[in-house]
C-alpha positions as CSV (number, residue, x, y, z in Angstrom):
1,V,49.5,88.7,130.4
2,T,47.1,88.4,133.4
3,A,46.3,91.1,135.8
4,G,49.1,91.7,138.3
5,A,51.7,89.6,136.4
6,P,54.4,91.8,134.8
7,N,56.5,90.5,131.9
8,I,60.0,91.9,131.4
9,A,61.7,91.8,128.0
10,R,64.6,93.5,126.2
11,I,63.5,95.1,123.0
12,P,66.2,97.1,121.1
13,V,65.3,100.7,120.4
14,A,67.0,102.5,117.4
15,D,69.6,105.0,118.4
16,S,69.3,104.1,122.1
17,V,72.2,104.7,124.5
18,G,72.8,101.8,126.8
19,D,70.1,99.2,127.5
20,T,66.4,99.3,126.9
21,I,63.7,97.6,128.9
22,T,60.1,96.8,128.3
23,V,57.8,96.0,131.1
24,R,54.3,94.6,130.2
25,Y,51.5,94.3,132.7
26,A,47.8,94.3,133.0
27,A,46.1,96.9,135.2
28,A,42.6,96.1,136.5
29,L,39.8,98.5,136.1
30,A,40.2,101.5,138.5
31,D,43.3,99.7,139.9
32,N,45.9,101.8,141.7
33,V,48.5,101.1,139.0
34,Y,50.0,103.7,136.6
35,N,51.8,103.4,133.3
36,C,54.9,105.4,132.4
37,R,52.8,108.4,131.3
38,G,51.0,108.5,134.7
39,D,47.7,107.2,133.4
40,Q,45.5,104.7,135.2
41,N,43.1,102.2,133.7
42,L,39.8,103.9,134.2
43,A,37.8,102.6,131.3
44,T,38.9,99.1,130.0
45,A,37.4,96.1,131.8
46,P,38.4,93.6,133.0
47,F,42.0,95.0,132.5
48,E,44.2,97.0,130.2
49,T,47.5,95.7,129.0
50,W,50.4,98.1,128.8
51,E,53.9,97.8,127.5
52,N,56.3,100.5,128.8
53,T,59.6,100.6,126.9
54,F,62.2,102.8,128.5
55,S,65.3,103.9,126.6
56,V,67.8,106.8,126.4
57,V,67.8,108.5,123.0
58,P,69.5,111.6,121.4
59,D,68.0,114.9,122.3
60,V,68.5,118.4,120.8
61,P,72.2,119.3,121.0
62,A,73.4,121.9,123.5
63,P,74.0,125.4,122.1
64,D,77.8,124.6,121.9
65,G,77.0,121.5,119.9
66,T,77.6,119.0,122.7
67,P,75.4,115.9,122.2
68,Q,72.4,115.7,124.7
69,F,70.3,112.7,125.5
70,K,66.9,112.0,127.2
71,L,65.1,109.2,128.9
72,Q,61.9,108.3,127.1
73,C,59.1,105.9,127.4
74,S,57.2,104.4,124.5
75,L,53.8,103.2,125.7
76,W,51.7,100.6,123.9
77,T,48.2,99.8,125.0
78,S,46.2,96.8,124.0
79,S,42.9,98.7,123.8
80,T,44.1,101.1,121.1
81,G,47.1,99.2,119.7
82,A,48.9,102.6,119.4
83,V,52.4,103.5,120.7
84,V,52.8,106.9,122.2
85,T,56.4,108.1,123.0
86,T,56.9,110.5,125.9
87,P,60.1,112.2,127.0
88,L,60.6,111.7,130.7
89,V,63.8,113.6,131.6
90,T,66.7,115.2,129.8
91,G,70.4,115.1,130.7
92,V,70.5,111.3,130.9
93,Q,73.5,109.8,129.2
94,N,73.0,106.1,129.7
95,L,70.6,103.4,131.0
96,T,72.0,100.2,132.4
97,I,69.8,97.2,133.4
98,Q,70.9,94.3,135.5
99,Y,68.6,91.4,136.4
100,G,68.4,90.0,140.0
101,I,68.0,86.3,139.8
102,N,67.4,83.6,142.4
103,T,69.9,80.8,141.8
104,S,69.3,79.2,145.2
105,G,65.7,78.3,144.8
106,A,62.7,78.6,147.1
107,G,63.4,79.4,150.8
108,A,66.5,81.6,150.1
109,A,67.0,84.5,152.5
110,S,66.8,87.0,149.6
111,C,65.0,86.7,146.3
112,A,68.1,87.9,144.3
113,D,71.4,86.3,145.0
114,R,73.1,87.4,141.8
115,Y,72.8,90.3,139.3
116,K,73.5,89.8,135.6
117,A,73.7,92.1,132.6
118,T,71.5,91.3,129.6
119,A,74.5,89.8,127.7
120,D,75.2,87.4,130.6
121,M,71.7,86.0,131.0
122,Q,71.2,82.4,130.2
123,V,67.9,80.9,128.9
124,G,66.9,79.6,132.3
125,D,67.7,82.9,134.1
126,W,64.8,84.8,132.5
127,S,62.2,82.8,134.5
128,N,64.1,83.4,137.7
129,I,64.2,87.2,137.7
130,C,62.8,88.7,140.9
131,T,64.4,92.2,140.8
132,V,65.7,94.6,138.2
133,K,68.5,97.0,139.0
134,V,68.2,100.2,137.0
135,T,71.1,102.7,136.8
136,L,70.7,106.1,135.1
137,T,73.8,108.0,134.4
138,F,73.2,111.8,134.3
139,A,75.5,114.6,133.1
140,N,76.6,116.5,136.2
141,P,75.4,120.0,135.7
142,L,77.7,121.3,138.6
143,N,81.0,119.8,137.2
144,P,83.3,122.6,135.9
145,P,85.1,122.1,132.6
146,G,87.9,119.6,133.2
147,G,86.3,118.6,136.5
148,I,86.7,115.1,138.0
149,K,83.0,114.2,138.3
150,P,81.4,114.6,134.8
151,T,78.5,112.2,135.6
152,I,76.2,111.2,138.5
153,Q,74.7,107.8,138.8
154,F,71.3,107.1,140.2
155,T,70.5,103.4,141.0
156,R,67.3,101.7,142.2
157,V,66.4,98.1,142.7
158,I,62.9,97.3,141.7
159,A,61.0,94.2,142.8
160,V,59.1,92.2,140.1
161,M,55.5,92.1,141.4
162,N,54.7,88.5,140.8
163,Q,58.1,87.2,142.2
164,V,58.7,89.0,145.5
């Protein structure tokens, strides 16, 4: 990995709910780039390589025994070789990843003209990813028992730095 060039991979995480995604990139010394724990590279020259793996995993069950889940990040750094897992938010039930690919080639009006789930990606698609659509499904804390809206979805499209 070179500075400023992210690499996206799908690495299975034991007991994960939904998809997992790993984003690897190199942050230059004192660069304004953060990893999933909120850290910056303030010590490793010329750059620090990070792998941020995001997944939804089981959490402590609710008092009534209802299963609970959380979004977590497992961060690997090249300088230490260690993996540190950090919970990010509770109440997440699922993580869905779709990859925005450019099938039209250079000069297209938009970088992504098609979104594909991991299972639908072909070998040639991986080098044409320019965006990633991330959808987190949360338990709706305001839904009454038997209510019609048990979950809330939060979706963001994220540009891949070296493609857009």
